[in-house]
DRENSEGU-493777 format. One record per atom (N, C-alpha, C, CB): residue number from 1; residue in one letter; atom name; y, z, x. Coordinates in pm, 1 decimal. Glycine has a CB too. Example, Ala and Ser with C-alpha at 12.3 -4.5 7.8 and 13.67 -1.06 7.14 Angstrom:
<recs>
 gutor kolvo loba    north       up     east
     1     A    N   -569.0    780.0   1319.0
     1     A   CA   -450.0    780.0   1230.0
     1     A    C   -330.0    780.0   1320.0
     1     A   CB   -447.3    904.6   1130.8
     2     S    N   -225.0    708.0   1285.0
     2     S   CA   -106.0    714.0   1367.0
     2     S    C      3.0    787.0   1290.0
     2     S   CB    -59.8    572.5   1408.4
</recs>
This chain:
<recs>
 gutor kolvo loba    north       up     east
     1     X    N   -118.2      0.0     83.9
     1     X   CA      0.0      0.0      0.0
     1     X    C    124.1      0.0     88.1
     1     X   CB      0.0    121.4    -95.3
     2     X    N    225.2    -69.6     42.5
     2     X   CA    346.2    -69.5    123.6
     2     X    C    419.0     64.7    123.5
     2     X   CB    438.9   -176.6     75.1
     3     X    N    407.5    142.0     14.5
     3     X   CA    478.4    270.2      6.7
     3     X    C    377.4    383.6     20.3
     3     X   CB    558.0    282.8   -127.5
     4     X    N    361.4    436.5    141.8
     4     X   CA    263.5    541.0    167.3
     4     X    C    310.2    677.6    121.4
     4     X   CB    230.9    545.7    312.9
     5     X    N    429.1    691.2     74.4
     5     X   CA    479.5    821.9     30.6
     5     X    C    415.6    864.3   -102.1
     5     X   CB    633.1    817.9     16.4
     6     X    N    361.5    769.4   -181.8
     6     X   CA    299.9    803.7   -310.1
     6     X    C    151.3    841.1   -295.6
     6     X   CB    314.3    686.7   -407.0
     7     X    N     93.1    809.5   -183.5
     7     X   CA    -49.2    834.4   -164.0
     7     X    C    -84.4    983.5   -179.3
     7     X   CB    -92.0    784.6    -26.1
     8     X    N    -17.8   1078.6   -117.4
     8     X   CA    -52.7   1220.3   -136.1
     8     X    C    -34.9   1265.6   -280.8
     8     X   CB     32.5   1307.5    -44.6
     9     X    N     64.3   1211.6   -347.7
     9     X   CA     88.1   1249.3   -487.3
     9     X    C    -26.5   1199.5   -577.5
     9     X   CB    223.9   1191.9   -536.1
    10     X    N    -75.9   1077.5   -550.9
    10     X   CA   -187.2   1024.4   -629.9
    10     X    C   -315.9   1102.9   -605.9
    10     X   CB   -209.5    877.1   -597.1
    11     X    N   -333.0   1155.2   -484.9
    11     X   CA   -453.4   1232.9   -455.6
    11     X    C   -451.8   1367.0   -528.9
    11     X   CB   -466.6   1255.8   -304.5
    12     X    N   -337.8   1424.4   -554.8
    12     X   CA   -326.7   1552.6   -623.2
    12     X    C   -338.5   1539.0   -774.9
    12     X   CB   -195.2   1618.3   -588.1
    13     X    N   -311.9   1421.2   -828.6
    13     X   CA   -309.7   1403.8   -974.8
    13     X    C   -450.8   1407.6  -1032.3
    13     X   CB   -241.2   1270.9  -1012.6
    14     X    N   -466.1   1470.1  -1147.7
    14     X   CA   -592.7   1474.9  -1219.1
    14     X    C   -569.0   1427.4  -1362.2
    14     X   CB   -653.6   1618.7  -1216.8
    15     X    N   -665.7   1354.0  -1414.2
    15     X   CA   -653.9   1303.2  -1551.3
    15     X    C   -667.4   1418.3  -1649.7
    15     X   CB   -760.9   1194.4  -1579.9
    16     X    N   -591.1   1415.4  -1759.2
    16     X   CA   -602.5   1523.3  -1857.9
    16     X    C   -734.8   1514.0  -1934.6
    16     X   CB   -484.0   1518.7  -1956.2
    17     X    N   -780.4   1626.4  -1985.5
    17     X   CA   -904.2   1630.6  -2063.5
    17     X    C   -879.6   1559.6  -2197.5
    17     X   CB   -952.3   1779.1  -2085.8
    18     X    N   -981.0   1486.7  -2247.8
    18     X   CA   -963.5   1420.2  -2377.1
    18     X    C   -957.9   1524.3  -2488.8
    18     X   CB  -1078.4   1319.0  -2403.0
    19     X    N   -886.7   1492.6  -2595.6
    19     X   CA   -877.0   1589.1  -2706.6
    19     X    C  -1014.4   1607.7  -2773.2
    19     X   CB   -771.7   1541.3  -2811.9
    20     X    N  -1037.5   1724.1  -2830.4
    20     X   CA  -1166.0   1747.1  -2895.8
    20     X    C  -1183.3   1652.5  -3016.5
    20     X   CB  -1177.5   1895.2  -2940.8
    21     X    N  -1303.4   1607.6  -3036.8
    21     X   CA  -1331.1   1517.3  -3148.7
    21     X    C  -1308.1   1371.1  -3116.6
    21     X   CB  -1246.9   1554.8  -3265.2
    22     X    N  -1263.6   1340.3  -2995.9
    22     X   CA  -1236.3   1200.9  -2961.2
    22     X    C  -1365.6   1119.2  -2956.9
    22     X   CB  -1163.9   1192.6  -2825.8
    23     X    N  -1474.1   1178.1  -2905.4
    23     X   CA  -1601.4   1107.2  -2899.5
    23     X    C  -1649.9   1070.0  -3039.7
    23     X   CB  -1706.8   1192.9  -2827.9
    24     X    N  -1638.0   1164.0  -3132.8
    24     X   CA  -1682.6   1138.0  -3269.7
    24     X    C  -1598.8   1028.0  -3334.2
    24     X   CB  -1675.3   1266.3  -3353.8
    25     X    N  -1467.6   1028.7  -3311.1
    25     X   CA  -1380.6    925.1  -3367.9
    25     X    C  -1410.9    788.4  -3308.4
    25     X   CB  -1233.6    960.3  -3344.5
    26     X    N  -1435.0    782.3  -3176.6
    26     X   CA  -1468.2    654.1  -3114.2
    26     X    C  -1601.8    600.3  -3165.3
    26     X   CB  -1472.7    668.7  -2961.7
    27     X    N  -1700.9    689.9  -3179.9
    27     X   CA  -1831.0    647.9  -3229.8
    27     X    C  -1821.2    597.6  -3374.5
    27     X   CB  -1930.9    763.7  -3220.5
    28     X    N  -1741.7    665.3  -3456.9
    28     X   CA  -1724.0    621.8  -3596.1
    28     X    C  -1652.3    487.1  -3601.3
    28     X   CB  -1644.8    727.7  -3676.6
    29     X    N  -1553.4    466.3  -3516.5
    29     X   CA  -1482.1    337.7  -3514.3
    29     X    C  -1575.3    226.2  -3467.2
    29     X   CB  -1357.3    345.7  -3422.2
    30     X    N  -1659.9    254.7  -3369.2
    30     X   CA  -1754.8    153.9  -3320.0
    30     X    C  -1853.8    115.0  -3429.2
    30     X   CB  -1830.5    206.5  -3196.4
    31     X    N  -1908.1    215.4  -3498.8
    31     X   CA  -2004.9    186.0  -3605.3
    31     X    C  -1941.2    110.5  -3720.8
    31     X   CB  -2067.4    314.9  -3656.8
    32     X    N  -1815.0    136.0  -3747.4
    32     X   CA  -1746.5     63.3  -3854.8
    32     X    C  -1722.6    -82.3  -3814.1
    32     X   CB  -1612.1    132.0  -3889.7
    33     X    N  -1693.7   -106.7  -3687.5
    33     X   CA  -1665.2   -242.9  -3641.2
    33     X    C  -1794.2   -322.4  -3621.3
    33     X   CB  -1585.0   -239.1  -3510.0
    34     X    N  -1900.5   -257.6  -3574.9
    34     X   CA  -2027.0   -324.4  -3546.7
    34     X    C  -2141.7   -249.9  -3615.5
    34     X   CB  -2051.2   -333.1  -3394.0
    35     X    N  -2169.1   -281.2  -3742.0
    35     X   CA  -2278.0   -210.2  -3810.4
    35     X    C  -2413.0   -246.4  -3748.2
    35     X   CB  -2278.2   -243.4  -3961.8
    36     X    N  -2502.9   -151.5  -3750.6
    36     X   CA  -2635.1   -172.0  -3690.1
    36     X    C  -2716.3   -269.3  -3775.5
    36     X   CB  -2710.7    -36.6  -3674.8
    37     X    N  -2784.5   -364.9  -3712.1
    37     X   CA  -2870.9   -454.9  -3790.0
    37     X    C  -2993.8   -379.5  -3839.1
    37     X   CB  -2913.5   -578.0  -3705.3
    38     X    N  -3056.6   -427.4  -3945.3
    38     X   CA  -3178.6   -360.7  -3990.8
    38     X    C  -3286.2   -367.3  -3882.5
    38     X   CB  -3230.1   -424.9  -4121.7
    39     X    N  -3362.2   -261.0  -3868.5
    39     X   CA  -3457.1   -253.1  -3758.3
    39     X    C  -3577.5   -343.6  -3775.1
    39     X   CB  -3503.2   -113.0  -3742.1
    40     X    N  -3635.0   -352.7  -3893.0
    40     X   CA  -3760.5   -424.2  -3911.9
    40     X    C  -3743.5   -542.7  -4006.4
    40     X   CB  -3867.3   -329.7  -3965.2
    41     X    N  -3637.7   -617.1  -3990.0
    41     X   CA  -3617.2   -735.3  -4072.3
    41     X    C  -3689.5   -852.0  -4005.7
    41     X   CB  -3464.6   -766.2  -4091.3
    42     X    N  -3810.6   -881.2  -4053.0
    42     X   CA  -3896.3   -982.0  -3991.2
    42     X    C  -3836.9  -1121.9  -4001.9
    42     X   CB  -4033.8   -979.7  -4055.0
    43     X    N  -3775.1  -1155.1  -4113.4
    43     X   CA  -3728.7  -1291.5  -4137.7
    43     X    C  -3607.9  -1328.9  -4053.0
    43     X   CB  -3695.1  -1308.6  -4283.3
    44     X    N  -3533.6  -1232.9  -4004.9
    44     X   CA  -3417.3  -1266.9  -3922.1
    44     X    C  -3443.0  -1241.5  -3773.8
    44     X   CB  -3295.7  -1187.1  -3967.4
    45     X    N  -3566.7  -1211.3  -3737.1
    45     X   CA  -3599.6  -1186.4  -3596.9
    45     X    C  -3593.2  -1316.8  -3517.9
    45     X   CB  -3739.8  -1122.1  -3584.0
    46     X    N  -3550.8  -1307.8  -3395.1
    46     X   CA  -3542.2  -1424.1  -3308.0
    46     X    C  -3616.5  -1395.5  -3179.4
    46     X   CB  -3395.5  -1461.3  -3279.1
    47     X    N  -3685.7  -1497.7  -3132.1
    47     X   CA  -3755.8  -1488.1  -3004.8
    47     X    C  -3712.0  -1607.3  -2921.2
    47     X   CB  -3912.5  -1484.7  -3023.9
    48     X    N  -3657.3  -1581.0  -2806.0
    48     X   CA  -3612.2  -1688.6  -2717.6
    48     X    C  -3724.4  -1725.5  -2622.3
    48     X   CB  -3485.1  -1647.0  -2638.9
    49     X    N  -3763.1  -1852.2  -2625.6
    49     X   CA  -3864.6  -1902.7  -2533.9
    49     X    C  -3808.0  -2028.0  -2468.9
    49     X   CB  -4000.8  -1932.3  -2607.8
    50     X    N  -3806.6  -2034.0  -2337.8
    50     X   CA  -3759.0  -2156.2  -2272.6
    50     X    C  -3846.5  -2275.4  -2313.5
    50     X   CB  -3759.0  -2139.2  -2118.0
    51     X    N  -3784.4  -2391.1  -2328.0
    51     X   CA  -3854.3  -2511.0  -2375.2
    51     X    C  -3973.7  -2548.5  -2285.5
    51     X   CB  -3756.5  -2628.2  -2382.3
    52     X    N  -3963.3  -2546.1  -2153.1
    52     X   CA  -4081.0  -2580.7  -2071.9
    52     X    C  -4196.7  -2483.1  -2094.2
    52     X   CB  -4043.5  -2583.1  -1923.4
    53     X    N  -4167.6  -2355.0  -2110.9
    53     X   CA  -4272.7  -2257.7  -2135.6
    53     X    C  -4338.1  -2282.4  -2271.2
    53     X   CB  -4216.7  -2115.3  -2128.7
    54     X    N  -4259.2  -2316.4  -2371.3
    54     X   CA  -4313.7  -2348.0  -2502.8
    54     X    C  -4402.0  -2472.3  -2496.8
    54     X   CB  -4200.7  -2368.2  -2604.0
    55     X    N  -4360.8  -2574.3  -2422.2
    55     X   CA  -4441.0  -2696.3  -2409.1
    55     X    C  -4574.4  -2666.2  -2340.5
    55     X   CB  -4363.4  -2803.8  -2329.8
    56     X    N  -4573.3  -2584.2  -2237.3
    56     X   CA  -4696.8  -2548.0  -2168.3
    56     X    C  -4788.7  -2470.0  -2262.5
    56     X   CB  -4666.0  -2464.9  -2041.4
    57     X    N  -4732.4  -2378.2  -2339.8
    57     X   CA  -4813.4  -2300.4  -2433.3
    57     X    C  -4877.0  -2390.4  -2538.8
    57     X   CB  -4728.1  -2192.4  -2500.7
    58     X    N  -4803.6  -2487.5  -2589.5
    58     X   CA  -4858.4  -2579.9  -2688.4
    58     X    C  -4970.6  -2662.3  -2627.3
    58     X   CB  -4748.5  -2672.2  -2743.5
    59     X    N  -4953.4  -2709.6  -2504.7
    59     X   CA  -5057.9  -2788.0  -2439.3
    59     X    C  -5183.3  -2704.2  -2412.8
    59     X   CB  -5005.5  -2846.1  -2308.1
    60     X    N  -5165.6  -2579.8  -2374.2
    60     X   CA  -5281.0  -2492.5  -2351.0
    60     X    C  -5355.4  -2467.7  -2481.6
    60     X   CB  -5236.5  -2358.3  -2288.3
    61     X    N  -5282.2  -2441.5  -2588.8
    61     X   CA  -5347.1  -2420.4  -2718.2
    61     X    C  -5420.1  -2545.0  -2765.0
    61     X   CB  -5244.6  -2378.4  -2822.6
    62     X    N  -5361.7  -2661.5  -2743.4
    62     X   CA  -5427.1  -2786.9  -2780.7
    62     X    C  -5555.4  -2807.3  -2699.5
    62     X   CB  -5331.2  -2906.0  -2759.7
    63     X    N  -5549.4  -2779.8  -2569.4
    63     X   CA  -5668.2  -2794.7  -2484.6
    63     X    C  -5777.7  -2697.2  -2527.6
    63     X   CB  -5632.1  -2772.0  -2336.1
    64     X    N  -5740.8  -2573.5  -2560.1
    64     X   CA  -5840.7  -2476.9  -2606.5
    64     X    C  -5902.5  -2519.9  -2738.3
    64     X   CB  -5778.3  -2338.8  -2621.3
    65     X    N  -5820.7  -2573.0  -2828.2
    65     X   CA  -5874.0  -2620.4  -2955.7
    65     X    C  -5972.1  -2734.9  -2934.8
    65     X   CB  -5760.4  -2664.9  -3048.0
    66     X    N  -5935.2  -2830.2  -2850.0
    66     X   CA  -6024.1  -2944.1  -2826.2
    66     X    C  -6152.4  -2901.6  -2755.3
    66     X   CB  -5952.2  -3050.7  -2743.8
    67     X    N  -6143.8  -2800.9  -2669.5
    67     X   CA  -6262.0  -2755.2  -2595.6
    67     X    C  -6360.1  -2680.9  -2686.2
    67     X   CB  -6220.1  -2664.9  -2479.7
    68     X    N  -6307.5  -2597.8  -2775.8
    68     X   CA  -6392.5  -2509.3  -2853.6
    68     X    C  -6401.3  -2545.4  -3001.2
    68     X   CB  -6343.6  -2370.3  -2840.5
    69     X    N  -6363.4  -2665.1  -3038.2
    69     X   CA  -6373.3  -2703.9  -3179.5
    69     X    C  -6520.3  -2718.8  -3217.0
    69     X   CB  -6295.6  -2836.9  -3207.1
    70     X    N  -6550.8  -2703.5  -3343.6
    70     X   CA  -6690.9  -2718.0  -3384.7
    70     X    C  -6735.8  -2862.9  -3371.0
    70     X   CB  -6710.3  -2669.8  -3529.9
    71     X    N  -6862.8  -2879.9  -3342.8
    71     X   CA  -6918.3  -3013.9  -3326.5
    71     X    C  -6915.7  -3085.8  -3461.5
    71     X   CB  -7063.4  -3007.8  -3269.7
    72     X    N  -6893.7  -3217.5  -3460.0
    72     X   CA  -6894.6  -3289.4  -3586.8
    72     X    C  -7034.7  -3286.5  -3647.3
    72     X   CB  -6846.8  -3435.0  -3567.4
    73     X    N  -7043.4  -3290.0  -3778.1
    73     X   CA  -7176.6  -3283.7  -3839.1
    73     X    C  -7257.2  -3408.1  -3804.6
    73     X   CB  -7165.8  -3268.2  -3991.9
    74     X    N  -7387.9  -3389.9  -3799.2
    74     X   CA  -7477.7  -3501.4  -3770.6
    74     X    C  -7470.6  -3600.4  -3886.6
    74     X   CB  -7624.4  -3451.7  -3748.0
    75     X    N  -7478.7  -3730.0  -3855.5
    75     X   CA  -7477.5  -3826.7  -3964.9
    75     X    C  -7604.4  -3812.1  -4049.4
    75     X   CB  -7465.3  -3971.0  -3909.9
    76     X    N  -7587.7  -3838.7  -4177.2
    76     X   CA  -7702.0  -3826.5  -4266.9
    76     X    C  -7800.3  -3939.1  -4239.4
    76     X   CB  -7656.7  -3828.4  -4414.8
    77     X    N  -7923.3  -3902.7  -4229.1
    77     X   CA  -8027.9  -4000.7  -4206.1
    77     X    C  -8112.0  -4009.2  -4332.1
    77     X   CB  -8114.9  -3963.8  -4082.1
    78     X    N  -8197.8  -4109.7  -4332.9
    78     X   CA  -8287.7  -4123.3  -4446.8
    78     X    C  -8383.6  -4006.1  -4452.8
    78     X   CB  -8365.1  -4254.7  -4439.1
    79     X    N  -8458.6  -3994.8  -4559.0
    79     X   CA  -8551.0  -3881.4  -4571.4
    79     X    C  -8657.3  -3887.1  -4463.3
    79     X   CB  -8617.2  -3879.7  -4710.4
    80     X    N  -8693.1  -3771.6  -4414.0
    80     X   CA  -8798.1  -3763.7  -4312.6
    80     X    C  -8932.5  -3792.8  -4378.6
    80     X   CB  -8799.3  -3623.8  -4243.4
    81     X    N  -9014.3  -3868.8  -4309.3
    81     X   CA  -9145.7  -3904.4  -4362.0
    81     X    C  -9251.1  -3841.1  -4272.0
    81     X   CB  -9164.2  -4060.1  -4370.2
    82     X    N  -9338.1  -3765.7  -4330.9
    82     X   CA  -9449.9  -3708.5  -4256.4
    82     X    C  -9575.1  -3779.3  -4306.7
    82     X   CB  -9459.7  -3550.8  -4274.8
    83     X    N  -9639.1  -3845.8  -4216.3
    83     X   CA  -9761.2  -3918.9  -4255.0
    83     X    C  -9879.3  -3824.3  -4251.5
    83     X   CB  -9786.6  -4040.6  -4161.4
    84     X    N  -9957.4  -3828.9  -4353.0
    84     X   CA -10076.2  -3745.2  -4358.9
    84     X    C -10196.6  -3830.6  -4396.5
    84     X   CB -10057.3  -3629.5  -4459.9
    85     X    N -10308.2  -3774.0  -4381.8
    85     X   CA -10433.9  -3841.7  -4415.7
    85     X    C -10507.2  -3752.6  -4515.8
    85     X   CB -10522.8  -3869.5  -4286.7
    86     X    N -10560.3  -3811.4  -4617.8
    86     X   CA -10630.5  -3734.2  -4718.9
    86     X    C -10778.7  -3763.1  -4705.3
    86     X   CB -10579.2  -3767.6  -4862.2
    87     X    N -10857.5  -3657.9  -4695.3
    87     X   CA -11002.6  -3673.3  -4699.4
    87     X    C -11058.8  -3556.0  -4779.4
    87     X   CB -11064.6  -3679.2  -4554.3
    88     X    N -11185.1  -3534.9  -4773.1
    88     X   CA -11247.8  -3431.8  -4855.4
    88     X    C -11202.3  -3291.8  -4816.3
    88     X   CB -11398.8  -3441.4  -4844.7
    89     X    N -11158.2  -3271.9  -4692.7
    89     X   CA -11114.6  -3139.4  -4647.9
    89     X    C -10969.6  -3109.9  -4686.9
    89     X   CB -11130.5  -3127.9  -4496.9
    90     X    N -10893.5  -3206.7  -4736.3
    90     X   CA -10754.0  -3186.8  -4773.8
    90     X    C -10662.6  -3272.3  -4688.5
    90     X   CB -10715.4  -3039.9  -4761.2
    91     X    N -10538.6  -3233.3  -4680.4
    91     X   CA -10439.3  -3309.7  -4604.8
    91     X    C -10445.2  -3271.3  -4457.9
    91     X   CB -10297.4  -3286.1  -4660.9
    92     X    N -10439.8  -3372.8  -4370.6
    92     X   CA -10434.9  -3351.8  -4225.9
    92     X    C -10327.9  -3443.1  -4170.0
    92     X   CB -10573.8  -3379.0  -4158.2
    93     X    N -10249.9  -3392.2  -4073.1
    93     X   CA -10149.1  -3476.4  -4009.0
    93     X    C -10218.1  -3583.6  -3926.6
    93     X   CB -10054.2  -3392.1  -3920.3
    94     X    N -10160.6  -3702.5  -3925.9
    94     X   CA -10217.3  -3812.1  -3847.9
    94     X    C -10187.3  -3790.8  -3700.1
    94     X   CB -10161.6  -3948.4  -3895.6
    95     X    N -10275.0  -3832.5  -3611.6
    95     X   CA -10245.1  -3821.9  -3468.7
    95     X    C -10128.6  -3914.7  -3432.9
    95     X   CB -10370.6  -3856.4  -3383.5
    96     X    N -10063.1  -3886.2  -3319.3
    96     X   CA  -9948.9  -3967.2  -3276.2
    96     X    C  -9989.7  -4113.3  -3265.0
    96     X   CB  -9893.4  -3916.5  -3141.3
    97     X    N  -9901.8  -4198.4  -3311.2
    97     X   CA  -9925.1  -4341.6  -3301.4
    97     X    C -10004.6  -4397.7  -3417.9
    97     X   CB  -9995.8  -4372.2  -3174.3
    98     X    N -10059.1  -4313.6  -3503.9
    98     X   CA -10139.8  -4361.8  -3614.8
    98     X    C -10061.1  -4361.6  -3745.5
    98     X   CB -10265.0  -4276.9  -3629.2
    99     X    N  -9929.8  -4341.1  -3736.8
    99     X   CA  -9850.0  -4333.0  -3858.9
    99     X    C  -9817.0  -4472.4  -3909.3
    99     X   CB  -9720.9  -4253.1  -3834.6
   100     X    N  -9804.3  -4484.9  -4037.6
   100     X   CA  -9758.9  -4610.1  -4095.9
   100     X    C  -9661.9  -4574.5  -4206.9
   100     X   CB  -9878.8  -4697.0  -4149.3
   101     X    N  -9561.8  -4656.0  -4223.7
   101     X   CA  -9460.7  -4633.3  -4323.9
   101     X    C  -9500.3  -4693.9  -4455.8
   101     X   CB  -9329.0  -4688.5  -4279.1
   102     X    N  -9460.8  -4630.3  -4562.3
   102     X   CA  -9490.7  -4680.8  -4696.5
   102     X    C  -9358.5  -4685.6  -4770.8
   102     X   CB  -9597.1  -4590.6  -4772.3
   103     X    N  -9324.5  -4800.5  -4829.4
   103     X   CA  -9204.3  -4811.0  -4908.4
   103     X    C  -9223.3  -4741.9  -5042.2
   103     X   CB  -9165.8  -4956.8  -4928.3
   104     X    N  -9114.2  -4710.1  -5104.2
   104     X   CA  -9122.2  -4640.1  -5231.4
   104     X    C  -9182.9  -4726.0  -5341.2
   104     X   CB  -8985.5  -4593.9  -5273.1
   105     X    N  -9174.4  -4855.9  -5326.8
   105     X   CA  -9231.3  -4942.6  -5431.1
   105     X    C  -9379.5  -4960.6  -5413.8
   105     X   CB  -9163.8  -5077.9  -5430.9
   106     X    N  -9440.4  -4896.8  -5314.0
   106     X   CA  -9583.6  -4901.0  -5296.6
   106     X    C  -9634.0  -5007.6  -5202.1
   106     X   CB  -9646.0  -4919.6  -5425.6
   107     X    N  -9544.3  -5089.0  -5143.7
   107     X   CA  -9586.7  -5195.2  -5052.2
   107     X    C  -9594.9  -5137.6  -4911.6
   107     X   CB  -9488.6  -5317.1  -5056.9
   108     X    N  -9706.6  -5158.5  -4842.5
   108     X   CA  -9725.9  -5103.6  -4708.7
   108     X    C  -9647.2  -5184.3  -4606.0
   108     X   CB  -9875.3  -5101.8  -4672.2
   109     X    N  -9615.1  -5119.5  -4497.3
   109     X   CA  -9546.1  -5186.1  -4386.3
   109     X    C  -9640.6  -5200.0  -4270.1
   109     X   CB  -9419.6  -5108.6  -4343.9
</recs>
């Protein structure tokens, strides 16, 4: 400072104590100017996510969905045919290679 004669005087000075009740008045004025938002208002909640982080999260979720999605159903096939042989003992399955197909109209293949 250019005027060093005030320096000792500034060192001796002390700020006066605030009047009683000043804290309560300041707090009341603050609450009147800025009312508190509701604590659990779900519909007005905001979450800030940077765009690159959101894009990465979407890609990861898409990859997980594609990896773990259920398998497509098997295509429907015609009815299974089990060839059997009838003799006096009852029905017996035919040995491999001895099967023959029969059409529903009764004509053999």
